[in-house]
C-alpha positions in Angstrom: 0.0 0.0 0.0 3.0 2.4 0.5 3.6 2.5 -3.3 0.2 4.0 -4.1 -0.4 7.7 -4.1 -2.2 9.1 -1.0 -5.9 9.8 -0.9 -6.6 13.3 0.2 -9.6 14.6 2.2 -10.7 16.7 -0.8 -11.0 13.4 -2.8 -13.4 11.8 -0.3 -15.3 14.7 1.3 -18.9 15.3 0.7 -20.0 18.7 -0.5 -23.4 18.2 1.0 -23.4 20.5 4.0 -25.3 23.5 5.3 -24.2 26.6 7.1 -26.6 28.3 9.5 -26.4 31.2 11.9 -26.1 30.5 15.6 -29.4 32.2 16.3 -31.2 29.6 14.2 -33.4 27.5 16.4 -32.9 23.7 16.7 -36.4 23.2 15.3 -35.5 25.3 12.2 -32.2 23.5 11.8 -33.9 20.1 12.0 -36.1 21.0 9.1 -33.0 21.9 7.0 -31.2 18.8 8.1 -34.1 16.5 7.2 -34.7 18.2 3.8 -31.0 18.0 2.9 -30.5 14.5 4.5 -27.5 15.7 6.6 -26.5 14.9 10.1 -24.7 18.1 11.0 -24.7 21.8 10.3 -21.8 24.3 10.3 -22.4 27.5 12.4 -21.3 30.6 10.6 -18.6 32.9 12.0 -20.0 36.1 13.4 -17.1 38.1 12.1 -13.6 37.6 10.6 -12.0 36.9 14.0 -14.6 34.3 15.1 -14.4 30.6 14.5 -16.9 28.1 12.9 -19.1 26.0 15.1 -20.7 22.6 14.5 -24.0 21.0 15.6 -24.6 17.3 15.0 -27.7 15.3 15.5 -26.0 13.7 18.6 -25.7 17.2 20.1 -29.4 17.7 19.7 -30.2 14.3 21.2 -27.9 15.0 24.2 -28.6 18.6 24.9 -32.2 19.1 23.8 -34.1 15.8 23.7 -32.4 14.2 26.8 -32.9 17.4 28.8 -36.5 17.8 27.7 -35.9 21.2 26.1 -38.2 22.7 23.5 -36.4 22.7 20.1 -38.2 25.9 19.1 -36.7 27.7 22.1 -33.1 26.5 21.9 -30.7 28.3 19.5 -27.8 26.5 17.8 -25.2 28.7 19.6 -26.4 27.2 22.9 -25.5 23.7 21.9 -22.7 24.0 19.3 -19.2 22.8 19.5 -16.9 25.7 19.0 -14.2 26.1 17.8 -14.6 23.1 15.5 -11.5 21.1 14.5 -11.1 21.1 10.8 -8.8 19.3 8.3 -6.9 20.6 5.3 -8.2 19.6 1.9 -4.8 18.1 1.0 -4.5 16.1 4.2 -3.9 12.3 3.6 -6.9 10.4 4.9 -4.7 8.2 7.1 -3.7 11.3 9.1 -7.3 12.4 9.1 -8.3 9.1 10.6 -5.6 9.4 13.2 -6.8 12.9 14.1 -10.4 11.7 14.4 -9.2 8.9 16.7 -7.0 11.1 18.8 -9.7 13.8 19.4 -12.8 11.6 19.4 -14.2 13.1 16.2 -16.8 11.6 13.8 -16.8 14.4 11.2 -14.8 17.5 10.4 -15.1 20.4 8.0 -12.6 20.4 5.1 -10.9 23.8 4.8 -9.2 25.3 1.8 -8.1 29.0 1.6 -9.8 29.6 5.0 -13.2 28.5 3.7 -15.1 25.3 4.2 -15.4 23.3 1.0 -16.8 20.1 2.3 -17.2 17.7 5.2 -15.3 14.4 5.8 -16.4 11.6 8.1 -15.2 8.1 9.1 -17.7 6.7 6.5 -16.1 8.8 3.7 -12.6 7.7 4.8 -13.4 4.0 5.1 -15.4 3.6 1.9 -12.7 5.5 -0.1 -10.0 3.3 1.5 -11.9 0.2 0.4 -12.1 1.4 -3.2 -8.4 2.2 -3.0 -7.5 -1.3 -1.8 -9.5 -2.7 -4.7 -7.4 -1.0 -7.4 
């Protein structure tokens, strides 16, 4: 496997993601997530010195459903992870997998030129790796 060229995050990422403002309610975000068939949303920066946030379905389950909070009364900024760890578009997926393992991540934004261009998950990494082995 060492003779083959590396697979980069840009090659396996999904471009299906949504960015929302932190003041969006959980109820509103769930409508978007369901319509787009996505499991997470990126929370926009408030200004150039801010950082991106991330809300996953698991955050909603743990911080809204489990605590019996009303989704129409909870804003995304209240439950988001921020700052979110991201990966470079040209990062080899083996290092991405190591980063995920080291920090307990399931998904991360893919960054190029300081902008999010996609999302990468364990699923993306493993399935692309399987294709790679089959070559």
